[in-house]
C-alpha beads as a LAMMPS data file, in Angstrom:
LAMMPS data file: protein, C-alpha beads

357 atoms
356 bonds

1 atom types
1 bond types

-500.0 500.0 xlo xhi
-500.0 500.0 ylo yhi
-500.0 500.0 zlo zhi

Masses

1 110.0

Atoms # bond

1 1 1 -84.989 469.102 -461.690
2 1 1 -83.823 469.853 -458.155
3 1 1 -87.384 470.626 -457.034
4 1 1 -88.241 466.984 -457.721
5 1 1 -85.804 465.617 -455.156
6 1 1 -86.367 465.444 -451.421
7 1 1 -84.339 464.694 -448.274
8 1 1 -86.230 461.407 -447.990
9 1 1 -84.706 460.205 -451.257
10 1 1 -81.230 460.673 -449.805
11 1 1 -82.250 458.370 -446.967
12 1 1 -83.633 455.715 -449.308
13 1 1 -80.489 455.292 -451.432
14 1 1 -77.169 457.081 -451.790
15 1 1 -77.340 457.572 -455.559
16 1 1 -79.825 457.593 -458.415
17 1 1 -78.925 455.120 -461.183
18 1 1 -78.723 456.640 -464.663
19 1 1 -81.747 454.694 -465.921
20 1 1 -83.971 455.956 -463.114
21 1 1 -82.729 459.492 -463.679
22 1 1 -83.509 459.250 -467.414
23 1 1 -86.977 457.827 -466.798
24 1 1 -87.698 460.478 -464.174
25 1 1 -87.028 463.184 -466.766
26 1 1 -89.561 461.835 -469.285
27 1 1 -92.848 463.651 -469.888
28 1 1 -95.066 460.929 -468.326
29 1 1 -93.086 461.072 -465.061
30 1 1 -92.938 464.877 -465.094
31 1 1 -96.734 464.915 -465.409
32 1 1 -96.917 463.190 -462.033
33 1 1 -95.288 466.242 -460.425
34 1 1 -98.766 467.795 -460.642
35 1 1 -100.727 464.778 -459.400
36 1 1 -100.881 464.799 -455.618
37 1 1 -100.557 461.916 -453.188
38 1 1 -103.601 463.020 -451.194
39 1 1 -106.175 462.615 -453.967
40 1 1 -107.120 466.283 -454.117
41 1 1 -108.086 466.469 -450.433
42 1 1 -105.357 469.044 -449.848
43 1 1 -107.185 471.525 -452.096
44 1 1 -109.976 471.697 -449.510
45 1 1 -109.795 473.786 -446.326
46 1 1 -110.091 470.878 -443.889
47 1 1 -107.363 471.211 -441.223
48 1 1 -106.666 467.466 -441.544
49 1 1 -105.083 468.075 -444.941
50 1 1 -102.557 470.763 -444.072
51 1 1 -99.125 469.296 -444.792
52 1 1 -95.578 470.568 -444.535
53 1 1 -93.538 470.592 -447.790
54 1 1 -91.234 467.641 -448.392
55 1 1 -88.441 470.103 -449.172
56 1 1 -87.867 473.786 -449.771
57 1 1 -88.776 473.349 -453.433
58 1 1 -91.193 470.387 -453.367
59 1 1 -94.254 472.148 -451.964
60 1 1 -96.627 469.182 -452.303
61 1 1 -96.226 465.446 -451.816
62 1 1 -96.785 464.317 -455.391
63 1 1 -96.848 461.044 -457.313
64 1 1 -93.483 461.586 -458.975
65 1 1 -91.776 462.017 -455.590
66 1 1 -93.471 458.874 -454.291
67 1 1 -92.564 456.942 -457.442
68 1 1 -88.883 457.855 -457.284
69 1 1 -88.865 457.111 -453.567
70 1 1 -90.340 453.675 -454.215
71 1 1 -87.774 453.024 -456.947
72 1 1 -84.864 453.997 -454.701
73 1 1 -86.091 451.738 -451.900
74 1 1 -86.339 448.844 -454.362
75 1 1 -82.869 449.625 -455.714
76 1 1 -81.445 449.810 -452.200
77 1 1 -82.696 446.368 -451.211
78 1 1 -82.441 444.484 -454.530
79 1 1 -79.806 446.212 -456.668
80 1 1 -81.969 445.217 -459.655
81 1 1 -82.677 447.948 -462.210
82 1 1 -85.641 446.093 -463.722
83 1 1 -87.354 445.975 -460.360
84 1 1 -86.531 449.566 -459.438
85 1 1 -87.687 450.810 -462.868
86 1 1 -90.971 448.953 -462.367
87 1 1 -91.284 450.710 -459.014
88 1 1 -90.625 454.081 -460.633
89 1 1 -93.245 453.478 -463.331
90 1 1 -95.944 451.921 -461.148
91 1 1 -98.028 455.124 -460.875
92 1 1 -97.524 456.325 -464.445
93 1 1 -101.209 455.801 -465.299
94 1 1 -102.482 457.646 -462.230
95 1 1 -105.077 460.260 -463.260
96 1 1 -105.626 463.666 -461.684
97 1 1 -106.767 463.435 -458.064
98 1 1 -105.554 459.818 -458.179
99 1 1 -107.977 457.461 -456.407
100 1 1 -110.852 459.910 -456.867
101 1 1 -111.118 458.388 -460.349
102 1 1 -111.425 454.961 -458.693
103 1 1 -114.413 456.437 -456.831
104 1 1 -115.706 457.745 -460.162
105 1 1 -115.538 454.179 -461.507
106 1 1 -117.181 452.719 -458.396
107 1 1 -113.959 451.111 -457.136
108 1 1 -114.060 452.511 -453.586
109 1 1 -112.592 449.477 -451.820
110 1 1 -109.849 447.946 -453.994
111 1 1 -108.814 451.249 -455.630
112 1 1 -107.024 449.532 -458.496
113 1 1 -108.963 450.825 -461.509
114 1 1 -106.349 453.539 -462.039
115 1 1 -103.658 450.912 -462.779
116 1 1 -105.348 449.628 -465.928
117 1 1 -103.391 451.656 -468.518
118 1 1 -99.864 451.261 -467.107
119 1 1 -98.398 449.068 -469.856
120 1 1 -100.098 451.089 -472.590
121 1 1 -98.685 454.368 -471.278
122 1 1 -95.173 452.949 -470.971
123 1 1 -95.248 451.509 -474.493
124 1 1 -96.731 454.749 -475.832
125 1 1 -93.835 456.907 -474.640
126 1 1 -90.862 457.023 -477.060
127 1 1 -88.729 458.595 -474.292
128 1 1 -89.392 455.759 -471.873
129 1 1 -88.971 453.082 -474.525
130 1 1 -85.620 454.525 -475.618
131 1 1 -84.329 454.606 -472.031
132 1 1 -85.432 451.014 -471.428
133 1 1 -83.980 449.843 -474.740
134 1 1 -80.559 451.271 -473.866
135 1 1 -80.522 449.010 -470.800
136 1 1 -81.932 445.957 -472.578
137 1 1 -85.167 446.039 -470.567
138 1 1 -88.531 445.144 -472.103
139 1 1 -91.928 446.712 -471.410
140 1 1 -93.152 443.462 -469.873
141 1 1 -90.355 443.536 -467.300
142 1 1 -91.403 446.925 -465.906
143 1 1 -95.140 447.265 -466.575
144 1 1 -96.355 445.243 -463.585
145 1 1 -94.542 445.939 -460.339
146 1 1 -96.764 443.404 -458.552
147 1 1 -94.481 440.685 -459.912
148 1 1 -91.640 441.922 -457.696
149 1 1 -92.398 441.273 -454.006
150 1 1 -90.011 443.904 -452.646
151 1 1 -91.740 446.532 -454.805
152 1 1 -95.256 445.357 -453.961
153 1 1 -96.863 442.491 -452.107
154 1 1 -100.305 441.626 -450.756
155 1 1 -101.535 443.793 -447.899
156 1 1 -100.751 444.015 -445.010
157 1 1 -97.162 443.034 -445.821
158 1 1 -94.426 445.660 -446.013
159 1 1 -93.388 446.589 -449.556
160 1 1 -91.377 449.484 -450.968
161 1 1 -94.578 451.139 -452.191
162 1 1 -96.295 450.948 -448.796
163 1 1 -93.126 451.889 -446.952
164 1 1 -92.557 455.003 -449.055
165 1 1 -96.015 456.500 -448.722
166 1 1 -95.992 455.671 -445.013
167 1 1 -92.667 457.418 -444.422
168 1 1 -93.660 460.251 -446.762
169 1 1 -96.784 460.879 -444.715
170 1 1 -94.828 460.603 -441.469
171 1 1 -92.752 463.528 -442.695
172 1 1 -95.333 465.752 -444.398
173 1 1 -97.757 465.266 -441.471
174 1 1 -94.912 466.160 -439.068
175 1 1 -95.301 462.862 -437.249
176 1 1 -91.574 462.070 -437.414
177 1 1 -88.354 463.936 -438.112
178 1 1 -85.886 462.989 -440.823
179 1 1 -83.594 461.500 -438.181
180 1 1 -86.416 459.333 -436.816
181 1 1 -87.318 458.200 -440.329
182 1 1 -83.668 457.417 -441.064
183 1 1 -83.434 455.306 -437.906
184 1 1 -86.502 453.297 -438.922
185 1 1 -85.222 452.833 -442.468
186 1 1 -81.760 451.736 -441.369
187 1 1 -83.284 449.009 -439.195
188 1 1 -84.752 447.250 -442.248
189 1 1 -83.406 444.085 -443.836
190 1 1 -84.724 441.696 -446.470
191 1 1 -85.849 438.222 -445.317
192 1 1 -88.010 435.353 -446.625
193 1 1 -91.618 435.693 -445.453
194 1 1 -94.185 432.955 -444.751
195 1 1 -94.471 432.229 -448.484
196 1 1 -90.715 432.079 -448.955
197 1 1 -90.787 435.367 -450.865
198 1 1 -88.446 438.257 -450.031
199 1 1 -89.982 440.926 -447.809
200 1 1 -88.697 443.909 -445.891
201 1 1 -88.453 443.259 -442.149
202 1 1 -87.250 445.130 -439.087
203 1 1 -84.340 444.003 -436.971
204 1 1 -86.256 444.835 -433.792
205 1 1 -89.810 444.557 -432.545
206 1 1 -89.678 448.146 -431.305
207 1 1 -89.041 449.499 -434.806
208 1 1 -91.723 447.256 -436.322
209 1 1 -94.257 448.459 -433.757
210 1 1 -93.325 452.091 -434.369
211 1 1 -93.906 451.700 -438.102
212 1 1 -97.136 449.741 -437.654
213 1 1 -98.660 452.202 -435.174
214 1 1 -97.674 455.145 -437.366
215 1 1 -99.238 453.455 -440.391
216 1 1 -102.454 452.998 -438.389
217 1 1 -102.413 456.720 -437.611
218 1 1 -102.128 457.391 -441.344
219 1 1 -104.987 454.943 -441.942
220 1 1 -107.216 457.056 -439.717
221 1 1 -106.617 459.932 -442.132
222 1 1 -107.380 457.778 -445.204
223 1 1 -110.670 456.602 -443.649
224 1 1 -111.680 459.895 -442.006
225 1 1 -115.076 461.420 -442.743
226 1 1 -113.294 464.412 -444.292
227 1 1 -111.293 462.194 -446.660
228 1 1 -114.260 460.144 -447.821
229 1 1 -116.439 463.236 -448.279
230 1 1 -113.761 465.079 -450.252
231 1 1 -113.052 462.170 -452.564
232 1 1 -116.730 461.520 -453.289
233 1 1 -117.367 465.236 -453.849
234 1 1 -114.507 465.390 -456.346
235 1 1 -115.672 462.183 -458.040
236 1 1 -119.171 463.633 -458.436
237 1 1 -117.730 466.926 -459.669
238 1 1 -115.637 465.126 -462.289
239 1 1 -118.630 463.004 -463.311
240 1 1 -120.799 466.080 -463.854
241 1 1 -117.997 467.889 -465.663
242 1 1 -117.670 464.964 -468.058
243 1 1 -121.446 464.909 -468.597
244 1 1 -121.535 468.672 -469.180
245 1 1 -118.655 468.495 -471.660
246 1 1 -116.425 470.645 -469.466
247 1 1 -113.840 467.848 -469.399
248 1 1 -113.011 464.968 -471.704
249 1 1 -111.930 461.560 -470.353
250 1 1 -108.465 462.161 -471.832
251 1 1 -108.035 465.314 -469.747
252 1 1 -108.185 463.228 -466.577
253 1 1 -104.719 462.012 -467.571
254 1 1 -103.270 465.500 -467.759
255 1 1 -102.277 467.577 -464.748
256 1 1 -104.318 468.876 -461.855
257 1 1 -103.555 472.500 -462.781
258 1 1 -104.953 471.901 -466.271
259 1 1 -108.128 470.266 -464.976
260 1 1 -108.715 472.914 -462.308
261 1 1 -108.289 475.621 -464.940
262 1 1 -110.914 473.914 -467.118
263 1 1 -113.319 473.609 -464.181
264 1 1 -112.964 477.301 -463.357
265 1 1 -113.770 478.283 -466.940
266 1 1 -117.278 476.818 -466.612
267 1 1 -119.894 478.584 -464.477
268 1 1 -121.351 475.490 -462.794
269 1 1 -118.139 473.511 -462.432
270 1 1 -116.346 476.663 -461.306
271 1 1 -118.869 477.249 -458.526
272 1 1 -118.476 473.662 -457.380
273 1 1 -114.687 473.908 -457.358
274 1 1 -114.657 477.183 -455.421
275 1 1 -117.072 475.646 -452.938
276 1 1 -114.850 472.595 -452.591
277 1 1 -111.807 474.748 -451.813
278 1 1 -113.752 476.353 -448.938
279 1 1 -115.017 473.159 -447.287
280 1 1 -113.749 472.934 -443.715
281 1 1 -116.412 471.176 -441.613
282 1 1 -118.229 467.876 -441.870
283 1 1 -121.140 466.322 -440.019
284 1 1 -122.594 462.832 -439.891
285 1 1 -126.159 461.541 -439.720
286 1 1 -127.676 458.082 -439.364
287 1 1 -130.554 459.083 -441.637
288 1 1 -130.097 460.752 -444.986
289 1 1 -130.444 464.529 -444.555
290 1 1 -132.951 466.228 -446.820
291 1 1 -132.255 469.123 -449.126
292 1 1 -128.469 468.988 -449.194
293 1 1 -125.553 467.188 -450.805
294 1 1 -124.781 464.137 -448.690
295 1 1 -122.880 460.921 -449.324
296 1 1 -122.445 457.526 -447.730
297 1 1 -119.014 456.222 -448.658
298 1 1 -117.094 453.043 -447.760
299 1 1 -113.324 453.114 -447.494
300 1 1 -110.335 450.983 -448.332
301 1 1 -108.630 449.895 -445.120
302 1 1 -104.856 450.300 -445.227
303 1 1 -102.587 448.998 -442.508
304 1 1 -99.177 447.372 -442.345
305 1 1 -98.272 444.316 -440.270
306 1 1 -94.501 444.193 -440.768
307 1 1 -92.168 441.346 -439.972
308 1 1 -89.446 441.668 -437.360
309 1 1 -86.623 439.362 -436.381
310 1 1 -87.253 437.740 -433.007
311 1 1 -84.496 436.815 -430.551
312 1 1 -84.050 433.416 -432.203
313 1 1 -83.805 434.979 -435.678
314 1 1 -87.288 433.939 -436.808
315 1 1 -89.338 436.484 -438.767
316 1 1 -92.593 437.243 -436.922
317 1 1 -95.508 439.580 -437.714
318 1 1 -95.600 442.404 -435.202
319 1 1 -99.346 441.915 -434.624
320 1 1 -98.533 438.544 -433.049
321 1 1 -96.183 440.146 -430.523
322 1 1 -97.574 443.641 -429.880
323 1 1 -101.059 443.955 -428.310
324 1 1 -101.202 447.673 -429.189
325 1 1 -100.794 446.894 -432.888
326 1 1 -103.305 444.065 -432.749
327 1 1 -105.848 446.317 -431.015
328 1 1 -105.285 449.102 -433.546
329 1 1 -105.890 446.759 -436.480
330 1 1 -109.061 445.411 -434.863
331 1 1 -110.362 448.936 -434.294
332 1 1 -109.623 449.914 -437.891
333 1 1 -111.374 446.841 -439.269
334 1 1 -114.355 447.529 -437.017
335 1 1 -114.968 451.049 -438.322
336 1 1 -118.547 451.861 -439.296
337 1 1 -118.964 453.693 -442.585
338 1 1 -122.754 453.312 -442.655
339 1 1 -123.368 457.000 -441.965
340 1 1 -124.280 459.974 -444.101
341 1 1 -121.709 462.728 -444.502
342 1 1 -122.633 466.327 -445.265
343 1 1 -121.294 469.844 -444.945
344 1 1 -123.398 471.919 -442.524
345 1 1 -122.778 475.024 -444.634
346 1 1 -120.977 476.095 -447.769
347 1 1 -122.121 473.253 -450.045
348 1 1 -125.055 474.981 -451.715
349 1 1 -123.735 474.479 -455.247
350 1 1 -123.270 470.767 -454.574
351 1 1 -126.842 470.605 -453.295
352 1 1 -127.982 472.216 -456.534
353 1 1 -125.839 470.453 -459.140
354 1 1 -124.547 467.192 -457.652
355 1 1 -127.870 465.923 -456.329
356 1 1 -129.893 466.606 -459.462
357 1 1 -131.463 463.561 -461.079

Bonds

1 1 1 2
2 1 2 3
3 1 3 4
4 1 4 5
5 1 5 6
6 1 6 7
7 1 7 8
8 1 8 9
9 1 9 10
10 1 10 11
11 1 11 12
12 1 12 13
13 1 13 14
14 1 14 15
15 1 15 16
16 1 16 17
17 1 17 18
18 1 18 19
19 1 19 20
20 1 20 21
21 1 21 22
22 1 22 23
23 1 23 24
24 1 24 25
25 1 25 26
26 1 26 27
27 1 27 28
28 1 28 29
29 1 29 30
30 1 30 31
31 1 31 32
32 1 32 33
33 1 33 34
34 1 34 35
35 1 35 36
36 1 36 37
37 1 37 38
38 1 38 39
39 1 39 40
40 1 40 41
41 1 41 42
42 1 42 43
43 1 43 44
44 1 44 45
45 1 45 46
46 1 46 47
47 1 47 48
48 1 48 49
49 1 49 50
50 1 50 51
51 1 51 52
52 1 52 53
53 1 53 54
54 1 54 55
55 1 55 56
56 1 56 57
57 1 57 58
58 1 58 59
59 1 59 60
60 1 60 61
61 1 61 62
62 1 62 63
63 1 63 64
64 1 64 65
65 1 65 66
66 1 66 67
67 1 67 68
68 1 68 69
69 1 69 70
70 1 70 71
71 1 71 72
72 1 72 73
73 1 73 74
74 1 74 75
75 1 75 76
76 1 76 77
77 1 77 78
78 1 78 79
79 1 79 80
80 1 80 81
81 1 81 82
82 1 82 83
83 1 83 84
84 1 84 85
85 1 85 86
86 1 86 87
87 1 87 88
88 1 88 89
89 1 89 90
90 1 90 91
91 1 91 92
92 1 92 93
93 1 93 94
94 1 94 95
95 1 95 96
96 1 96 97
97 1 97 98
98 1 98 99
99 1 99 100
100 1 100 101
101 1 101 102
102 1 102 103
103 1 103 104
104 1 104 105
105 1 105 106
106 1 106 107
107 1 107 108
108 1 108 109
109 1 109 110
110 1 110 111
111 1 111 112
112 1 112 113
113 1 113 114
114 1 114 115
115 1 115 116
116 1 116 117
117 1 117 118
118 1 118 119
119 1 119 120
120 1 120 121
121 1 121 122
122 1 122 123
123 1 123 124
124 1 124 125
125 1 125 126
126 1 126 127
127 1 127 128
128 1 128 129
129 1 129 130
130 1 130 131
131 1 131 132
132 1 132 133
133 1 133 134
134 1 134 135
135 1 135 136
136 1 136 137
137 1 137 138
138 1 138 139
139 1 139 140
140 1 140 141
141 1 141 142
142 1 142 143
143 1 143 144
144 1 144 145
145 1 145 146
146 1 146 147
147 1 147 148
148 1 148 149
149 1 149 150
150 1 150 151
151 1 151 152
152 1 152 153
153 1 153 154
154 1 154 155
155 1 155 156
156 1 156 157
157 1 157 158
158 1 158 159
159 1 159 160
160 1 160 161
161 1 161 162
162 1 162 163
163 1 163 164
164 1 164 165
165 1 165 166
166 1 166 167
167 1 167 168
168 1 168 169
169 1 169 170
170 1 170 171
171 1 171 172
172 1 172 173
173 1 173 174
174 1 174 175
175 1 175 176
176 1 176 177
177 1 177 178
178 1 178 179
179 1 179 180
180 1 180 181
181 1 181 182
182 1 182 183
183 1 183 184
184 1 184 185
185 1 185 186
186 1 186 187
187 1 187 188
188 1 188 189
189 1 189 190
190 1 190 191
191 1 191 192
192 1 192 193
193 1 193 194
194 1 194 195
195 1 195 196
196 1 196 197
197 1 197 198
198 1 198 199
199 1 199 200
200 1 200 201
201 1 201 202
202 1 202 203
203 1 203 204
204 1 204 205
205 1 205 206
206 1 206 207
207 1 207 208
208 1 208 209
209 1 209 210
210 1 210 211
211 1 211 212
212 1 212 213
213 1 213 214
214 1 214 215
215 1 215 216
216 1 216 217
217 1 217 218
218 1 218 219
219 1 219 220
220 1 220 221
221 1 221 222
222 1 222 223
223 1 223 224
224 1 224 225
225 1 225 226
226 1 226 227
227 1 227 228
228 1 228 229
229 1 229 230
230 1 230 231
231 1 231 232
232 1 232 233
233 1 233 234
234 1 234 235
235 1 235 236
236 1 236 237
237 1 237 238
238 1 238 239
239 1 239 240
240 1 240 241
241 1 241 242
242 1 242 243
243 1 243 244
244 1 244 245
245 1 245 246
246 1 246 247
247 1 247 248
248 1 248 249
249 1 249 250
250 1 250 251
251 1 251 252
252 1 252 253
253 1 253 254
254 1 254 255
255 1 255 256
256 1 256 257
257 1 257 258
258 1 258 259
259 1 259 260
260 1 260 261
261 1 261 262
262 1 262 263
263 1 263 264
264 1 264 265
265 1 265 266
266 1 266 267
267 1 267 268
268 1 268 269
269 1 269 270
270 1 270 271
271 1 271 272
272 1 272 273
273 1 273 274
274 1 274 275
275 1 275 276
276 1 276 277
277 1 277 278
278 1 278 279
279 1 279 280
280 1 280 281
281 1 281 282
282 1 282 283
283 1 283 284
284 1 284 285
285 1 285 286
286 1 286 287
287 1 287 288
288 1 288 289
289 1 289 290
290 1 290 291
291 1 291 292
292 1 292 293
293 1 293 294
294 1 294 295
295 1 295 296
296 1 296 297
297 1 297 298
298 1 298 299
299 1 299 300
300 1 300 301
301 1 301 302
302 1 302 303
303 1 303 304
304 1 304 305
305 1 305 306
306 1 306 307
307 1 307 308
308 1 308 309
309 1 309 310
310 1 310 311
311 1 311 312
312 1 312 313
313 1 313 314
314 1 314 315
315 1 315 316
316 1 316 317
317 1 317 318
318 1 318 319
319 1 319 320
320 1 320 321
321 1 321 322
322 1 322 323
323 1 323 324
324 1 324 325
325 1 325 326
326 1 326 327
327 1 327 328
328 1 328 329
329 1 329 330
330 1 330 331
331 1 331 332
332 1 332 333
333 1 333 334
334 1 334 335
335 1 335 336
336 1 336 337
337 1 337 338
338 1 338 339
339 1 339 340
340 1 340 341
341 1 341 342
342 1 342 343
343 1 343 344
344 1 344 345
345 1 345 346
346 1 346 347
347 1 347 348
348 1 348 349
349 1 349 350
350 1 350 351
351 1 351 352
352 1 352 353
353 1 353 354
354 1 354 355
355 1 355 356
356 1 356 357
């Protein structure tokens, strides 16, 4: 169990409530310890996806760590177990390689197709249902974390979910130390936003700008050519593996180790996976290259425009006060994804199997 706790969690909240601990120990949450936060990109050899471990025992940044982190942030700011349990369970239906399966389903931009089975998976777990029942909590109260604005709110607001994966990436990408993350976190309060709903806000403009600019740096990773190429490659590999009978749809809701093992057992899928692990360079072209695997992929744009408390106590979006943040958002929204991406070498199997009609 200790390998599923990180120093970040100790920053988020000083204790783990018994309900969250019980839920975290259930099989559906343990499965998420082998579903990564970086959508399989970290299995490639691209330098962009080399991350430091979140702790001495947590070697990868995985969905269970993110889920517990989200839950602890919600608990810290609301003290409401229903809301924090919803935060803990919000990724329970995430398949292997996470948003790659959104790509597989053609949901490149919204990336919400993977949330469809959340309530079904909660209700289908006797362990989870027993833990909820002991606390008098119903499935409906925890199956949709969107109903709780501290847990989740419309982009680009700051929610526990967005905050956790932003801080998690700050740490695993070595952008900020634990002390710097703690300082940011301790400058947060809960205030009414423009809609009168509770939202996390910073007590200073400096902290809000630091978070916003760091989130934009993370966004450049999410939208990078390497990221989009990797995710589309994996989506095409999964699609072919399903067509070839190497995988079943149900296996996408297992663990990444299980799926990778199945891929390696098949000659064609195994070649594609080994090739994927070796990918380290990407090129772009305005015209579609001939005779190779190439993709043209849009991207979901993720940024955060947090509130901060101005000198008169009014909550203001940092983009209205910080030109650097405003410029960064404009540059992100102006990105051009109308280019072809291809690997200059080492993608021969993809050219053979993933481009066949």
